[in-house]
C-alpha positions as a printed Julia matrix, in Angstrom:
429×3 Matrix{Float64}:
  16.7     7.0    27.5
  18.64    4.52   25.4
  15.78    2.03   25.57
  13.23    4.62   24.45
  15.55    6.03   21.78
  16.33    2.62   20.27
  12.69    1.53   20.41
  11.35    4.69   18.78
  14.06    4.75   16.1
  13.32    1.11   15.24
   9.61    1.9    14.99
  10.22    4.95   12.77
  12.54    3.06   10.43
  10.13    0.09   10.23
   7.04    2.16    9.47
   8.72    4.45    6.91
  10.21    1.43    5.12
   6.85   -0.36    5.22
   5.06    2.66    3.77
   7.75    3.07    1.13
   7.53   -0.58    0.16
   3.73   -0.49   -0.06
   3.8     2.74   -2.05
   6.37    1.41   -4.54
   4.46   -1.81   -5.23
   1.1    -0.01   -5.47
   2.49    2.62   -7.83
   3.89   -0.06  -10.13
   0.46   -1.71  -10.32
  -1.34    1.62  -10.73
   1.1     2.61  -13.49
   0.37   -0.54  -15.47
  -3.38   -0.95  -14.81
  -4.49    2.34  -13.21
  -7.13    2.25  -10.46
 -10.36    1.08  -12.07
 -11.0    -1.33  -14.95
 -14.2    -1.24  -17.02
 -14.92   -4.25  -19.23
 -17.85   -5.87  -21.0
 -19.86   -8.02  -18.6
 -19.81  -11.67  -19.67
 -20.72  -15.0   -18.09
 -18.29  -17.18  -20.05
 -14.63  -17.89  -19.3
 -13.32  -17.26  -22.8
  -9.78  -15.94  -23.18
 -10.82  -13.41  -25.8
 -12.19  -10.1   -24.54
 -15.69   -8.91  -25.34
 -15.46   -5.55  -27.06
 -17.67   -2.51  -26.46
 -17.78    1.1   -27.63
 -15.34    2.88  -25.38
 -16.45    6.36  -26.53
 -18.72    6.7   -23.49
 -19.43    9.87  -21.52
 -16.77    8.82  -19.06
 -14.15    8.57  -21.81
 -15.27   11.65  -23.71
 -15.94   13.9   -20.69
 -14.0    12.62  -17.67
 -14.19   16.09  -16.11
 -17.8    15.41  -15.1
 -16.35   13.19  -12.39
 -14.19   15.35  -10.15
 -12.17   12.4    -8.88
 -11.23   11.05  -12.34
  -7.75   12.11  -13.47
  -7.39   10.16  -16.72
  -9.19    7.58  -18.87
  -7.59    5.39  -21.53
  -8.73    2.46  -23.65
  -6.92   -0.88  -23.98
  -7.29   -4.38  -25.41
  -5.56   -7.7   -24.8
  -4.66  -10.42  -27.27
  -2.98  -13.73  -26.45
  -0.1   -14.89  -28.6
   3.38  -16.38  -28.95
   6.76  -14.79  -29.49
   9.09  -16.8   -31.66
  12.79  -16.17  -32.06
  15.51  -18.34  -33.55
  15.93  -20.35  -30.33
  12.95  -19.63  -28.07
   9.16  -19.7   -28.11
   7.13  -18.23  -25.24
   3.53  -17.25  -24.58
   2.68  -13.57  -24.15
  -0.24  -11.18  -23.76
  -0.28   -8.32  -26.24
  -1.7    -5.19  -24.61
  -2.91   -2.69  -27.17
  -3.04    0.96  -26.16
  -4.14    4.11  -27.97
  -3.11    7.73  -28.16
  -4.79    8.41  -24.84
  -2.21    6.19  -23.1
  -0.4     8.07  -20.33
   3.19    7.93  -21.58
   4.51   10.18  -18.82
   3.26    7.83  -16.14
   4.7     4.8   -17.92
   8.07    6.47  -18.55
   9.24    5.72  -14.99
   9.22    1.99  -15.86
  10.79    2.44  -19.31
  14.46    1.54  -18.77
  15.69    1.45  -22.37
  14.67    2.91  -25.72
  11.43    4.82  -26.21
   7.7     4.27  -26.36
   6.0     3.2   -29.59
   5.08    5.88  -32.12
   1.36    5.88  -32.88
   0.64    7.1   -36.45
  -2.45    9.03  -37.45
  -3.56    6.28  -39.84
  -3.02    2.55  -39.94
  -1.32    0.99  -36.91
   2.16    0.98  -35.43
   4.31   -2.07  -36.1
   6.25   -1.45  -32.92
   6.17   -2.89  -29.43
   7.62   -2.38  -25.96
   8.49   -5.52  -24.04
   9.92   -6.28  -20.62
  13.53   -6.9   -19.64
  12.66  -10.46  -18.64
  11.14  -11.32  -22.03
  13.99   -9.61  -23.89
  16.58  -11.64  -21.97
  14.71  -14.91  -22.5
  14.47  -14.57  -26.26
  17.82  -12.74  -26.5
  16.68   -9.55  -28.24
  17.32   -5.83  -27.77
  15.85   -2.52  -28.87
  15.84   -2.15  -32.64
  15.41   -5.89  -33.27
  12.42   -7.39  -35.08
  10.41  -10.29  -33.69
   7.49  -12.31  -35.01
   4.36  -12.42  -32.82
   1.84  -15.2   -33.52
  -1.71  -14.46  -32.33
  -4.18  -17.1   -31.15
  -7.23  -17.04  -33.41
  -8.8   -18.96  -36.26
  -7.13  -18.78  -38.69
  -3.87  -17.98  -36.83
  -2.18  -14.73  -37.78
   1.24  -13.29  -37.17
   2.93   -9.91  -37.39
   6.54   -8.84  -37.61
   7.05   -6.07  -35.06
   9.99   -3.87  -34.09
  11.16   -3.45  -30.48
  11.41    0.26  -29.64
  11.71    0.07  -25.86
  12.16   -2.16  -22.83
  10.3    -1.7   -19.55
  10.87   -3.17  -16.11
   8.45   -3.21  -13.15
   9.95   -6.32  -11.49
   6.39   -7.62  -11.01
   7.21  -10.6   -13.18
   4.24  -12.74  -12.09
   1.76  -10.13  -13.25
   3.35   -7.97  -15.96
   7.02   -8.46  -16.88
   6.78  -12.18  -17.46
   4.03  -12.03  -20.07
   2.89   -8.54  -21.19
   4.13   -6.67  -24.24
   2.68   -3.29  -25.27
   1.69   -2.25  -28.77
  -0.92   -0.39  -30.8
  -4.57   -1.09  -29.99
  -5.44   -0.7   -33.67
  -3.5    -3.88  -34.38
  -5.83   -5.77  -32.02
  -8.84   -4.09  -33.63
  -7.61   -5.18  -37.07
  -7.0    -8.76  -35.95
 -10.41   -9.04  -34.26
 -12.29   -7.17  -36.98
 -13.45   -4.53  -34.49
 -14.45   -0.98  -35.44
 -12.07    1.8   -34.46
 -14.33    2.92  -31.6
 -14.35   -0.45  -29.81
 -11.9    -1.79  -27.24
 -11.61   -4.53  -24.65
 -11.76   -2.16  -21.7
 -11.14    1.23  -20.14
  -8.59    2.07  -17.47
  -9.54    4.9   -15.11
  -7.02    6.82  -13.04
  -8.49    8.23   -9.83
  -7.41   11.01   -7.48
  -7.44    9.04   -4.23
  -7.31   12.22   -2.14
 -10.47   13.68   -3.67
 -12.84   12.16   -1.13
 -13.1    13.25    2.5
 -11.16   10.87    4.7
 -13.7    11.19    7.52
 -16.64   10.46    5.21
 -14.9     7.39    3.8
 -14.11    6.13    7.32
 -17.67    6.73    8.51
 -19.19    4.91    5.52
 -16.78    2.0     5.89
 -17.53    1.74    9.61
 -21.3     1.88    9.01
 -21.01   -0.86    6.38
 -18.96   -2.96    8.81
 -21.65   -2.55   11.5
 -24.28   -3.72    9.02
 -22.29   -6.87    8.33
 -21.97   -7.45   12.09
 -25.75   -7.21   12.57
 -26.38   -9.6     9.69
 -23.86  -12.11   11.07
 -25.35  -11.95   14.59
 -28.94  -12.3    13.4
 -28.17  -15.13   10.99
 -26.1   -17.19   13.44
 -27.99  -18.64   16.46
 -24.71  -19.17   18.33
 -24.45  -15.41   18.84
 -27.79  -15.18   20.68
 -26.44  -15.84   24.15
 -23.34  -13.7    23.76
 -24.43  -10.9    21.43
 -22.46   -8.09   23.05
 -19.2   -10.04   23.19
 -19.59  -11.12   19.57
 -20.28   -7.53   18.53
 -17.22   -6.22   20.34
 -15.1    -8.94   18.78
 -16.34   -7.99   15.32
 -15.69   -4.31   15.99
 -12.12   -5.17   16.96
 -11.69   -6.74   13.51
 -12.65   -3.49   11.73
  -9.92   -2.4     9.32
  -9.87    0.87    7.39
  -7.77    1.49    4.31
  -8.08    4.92    2.72
  -7.04    3.82   -0.78
  -9.45    0.87   -0.74
 -12.33    3.02    0.49
 -11.59    5.72   -2.12
 -11.48    3.15   -4.94
 -14.76    1.59   -3.85
 -16.41    5.02   -3.62
 -15.13    5.9    -7.12
 -16.38    2.59   -8.51
 -19.85    3.21   -7.06
 -20.04    6.72   -8.53
 -18.94    5.59  -11.99
 -21.02    2.4   -11.83
 -24.24    4.44  -11.6
 -23.44    6.3   -14.84
 -22.28    3.5   -17.18
 -24.39    0.98  -19.1
 -25.76   -2.01  -17.25
 -23.81   -4.46  -19.43
 -20.43   -3.02  -18.36
 -18.5    -4.35  -15.38
 -16.32   -2.12  -13.2
 -13.54   -3.62  -11.09
 -10.97   -2.04   -8.79
  -7.33   -2.92   -9.31
  -7.25   -4.15   -5.69
  -9.81   -6.81   -6.56
  -8.01   -7.8    -9.74
  -4.66   -8.24   -7.98
  -6.04   -9.15   -4.57
  -3.1   -11.43   -3.7
  -0.63   -8.55   -3.88
  -2.71   -6.2    -1.73
  -3.45   -8.89    0.86
   0.28   -9.54    1.04
   0.9    -5.81    1.61
  -1.72   -5.8     4.38
   0.07   -8.73    5.99
   3.3    -6.72    6.02
   1.46   -3.85    7.73
   0.21   -6.25   10.4
   3.72   -7.55   11.07
   5.08   -4.02   11.51
   2.29   -3.24   13.97
   3.18   -6.36   15.94
   6.77   -5.11   16.03
   5.53   -1.8    17.45
   3.67   -3.63   20.23
   6.8    -5.63   21.09
   8.85   -2.42   21.19
   6.32   -0.75   23.48
   6.32   -3.73   25.86
  10.13   -3.7    26.12
  10.26    0.07   26.62
   7.52   -0.03   29.27
   9.2    -2.84   31.22
  12.49   -0.95   31.18
  10.76    2.25   32.29
   9.05    0.47   35.19
  12.4    -0.89   36.32
  14.0     2.57   36.14
  11.23    4.22   38.18
  11.33    1.46   40.81
  15.08    2.0    41.18
  14.54    5.75   41.5
  11.91    5.19   44.2
  14.25    2.9    46.15
  17.13    5.39   45.86
  14.89    8.22   47.06
  13.09    6.37   49.85
  14.41    8.73   52.53
  13.34   11.73   50.47
   9.85   10.23   50.16
   9.7     9.71   53.92
  10.77   13.3    54.66
   8.23   14.73   52.21
   5.44   12.63   53.74
   6.52   13.61   57.28
   6.29   17.28   56.25
   2.7    16.72   55.12
   3.09   16.03   51.38
   0.23   14.01   49.88
   0.91   10.76   48.0
  -0.23   12.39   44.75
   2.36   15.16   45.13
   5.17   12.72   45.82
   4.09   10.53   42.9
   4.05   13.53   40.58
   7.74   14.16   41.34
   8.68   10.74   39.95
   6.17   10.97   37.09
   7.62   14.32   35.95
  11.12   12.9    36.27
  10.1     9.9    34.17
   8.44   12.14   31.57
  11.68   14.09   31.33
  13.53   10.87   30.56
  10.89    9.93   27.99
  11.15   13.31   26.26
  14.93   13.06   26.0
  14.65    9.48   24.72
  12.14   10.58   22.08
  14.48   13.36   20.99
  17.4    10.96   20.51
  15.12    8.34   18.94
  13.83   10.77   16.32
  17.38   11.88   15.53
  18.56    8.28   15.06
  15.51    6.99   13.19
  15.06    9.94   10.85
  18.82   10.14   10.3
  19.01    6.5     9.18
  15.99    6.97    6.91
  17.53   10.11    5.37
  20.81    8.3     4.66
  18.98    5.39    3.03
  16.71    7.68    1.02
  19.62    9.78   -0.23
  22.42    7.23   -0.69
  20.36    4.01   -1.1
  23.16    2.02    0.52
  20.92   -1.01    1.34
  20.19   -2.83   -1.95
  17.53   -5.47   -2.62
  17.1    -8.26   -5.12
  14.42   -6.87   -7.47
  13.23  -10.35   -8.45
  12.34  -11.12   -4.82
  11.37   -7.68   -3.48
  10.14   -5.95   -6.69
  12.59   -3.06   -6.23
  16.34   -2.5    -6.28
  16.8    -0.83   -2.87
  15.04   -0.35    0.46
  12.42    2.39   -0.13
  11.58    5.22    2.26
   8.34    7.2     2.23
   8.32   10.31    4.38
   5.08   10.22    6.33
   5.39   12.94    8.93
   1.96   12.12   10.28
   3.18    8.6    10.98
   6.3     9.9    12.76
   4.2    12.22   14.91
   1.72    9.45   15.72
   4.54    7.1    16.77
   5.94    9.76   19.08
   2.52   10.31   20.64
   1.89    6.58   21.07
   5.26    5.98   22.75
   4.98    9.06   24.96
   1.37    8.4    26.04
   1.86    4.65   26.6
   5.05    4.94   28.64
   3.68    7.9    30.63
   0.61    5.87   31.62
   2.81    2.94   32.56
   4.69    5.24   34.97
   1.62    5.16   37.21
   2.28    1.49   38.03
   5.64    1.76   39.87
   4.74    5.08   41.52
   1.84    3.36   43.32
   4.43    1.81   45.65
   4.94    5.29   47.11
   1.56    5.04   48.84
   2.83    2.02   50.82
   5.92    3.73   52.14
   5.78    4.46   55.89
   7.4     7.87   56.65
   9.17    6.71   59.84
  10.6     3.57   58.26
  11.54    5.51   55.14
  13.51    8.11   57.08
  15.43    5.33   58.83
  15.95    3.49   55.5
  19.6     3.05   54.48
């Protein structure tokens, strides 16, 4: 029971922490870039964005797409921040009145968001904690931002707020937020043009089964193409197909984003390019998938240890009850009946172990979620404490996996009962 309880509690804690960690990192990225990015399609590698009229049907009437929650325009402009002692490169992200301030407020740690006037443009910005510390400024201070263009231009802007996502490689280390009309003025763009659109998607809008079926069908198509195009597969087609099927991976968020991108892609102009945030920050999401794989490996290790311990326990029980087995067989009991006695006894131990394991695992997760007593270095882990995400489906699935796996393993040691001779068993001491 202790083996099962410790194994299950470790699995529950690991999976809930993993899900919490993935959710925290994803939400930070979704908060800053949303789910889908629509930009002007271009073949060059220029730093400057290509503008387009963002007042499309998608932006004006997002309700025509049931899965679209919000649409907002944005533009980027490269520049330099200069203070008395420091100079550093930045990316100015211009946003408009459609910007989701409520969503961004969870990352705003000091001050307030910029005030967007009805006319002209706001001479205010929000920058990250990292940038503020590097150039030694605080809310209320003025800084000079030099923009890269010909001829170079600069603006004196006031800091109204400081944000912190701890994703320094992607946002905090380089992005400051201001008024999109400042970028339009610098680039001589009309007021209805922007560098791109950010689309927020309801990831639970699509049917999970339909997404899984489409992803699986697409994976099978890739398998067929690989087998037909590679002559090495000819002699071992079935084995190669099974190996490819084993590699199938399904991610609900990824499938939902791809489905959303396809739906929107059919309604926008041909010269616009739509990209999912997973593709834009593919390194982060591949890293999160690697963490998921490691936790699954841990679950396999836990199951192996629990199963080996359970086999040992049942073998000991069989040895201790050898005389009982012999008497039952002598009285006419079938091997299946005698085996069922030990199987039911083992299942009783498993059930009690699962009960204790759930109490320990969920108890530890509750304490961490409520008190947050295990801190983290935000610069290394992107968050200040170990996160917990309550996925009751995951907890139930772990219980079912442990119970089913260990119960099946019980059949191995109970097979020795069929080899027990009743006469020798009765004499056994």
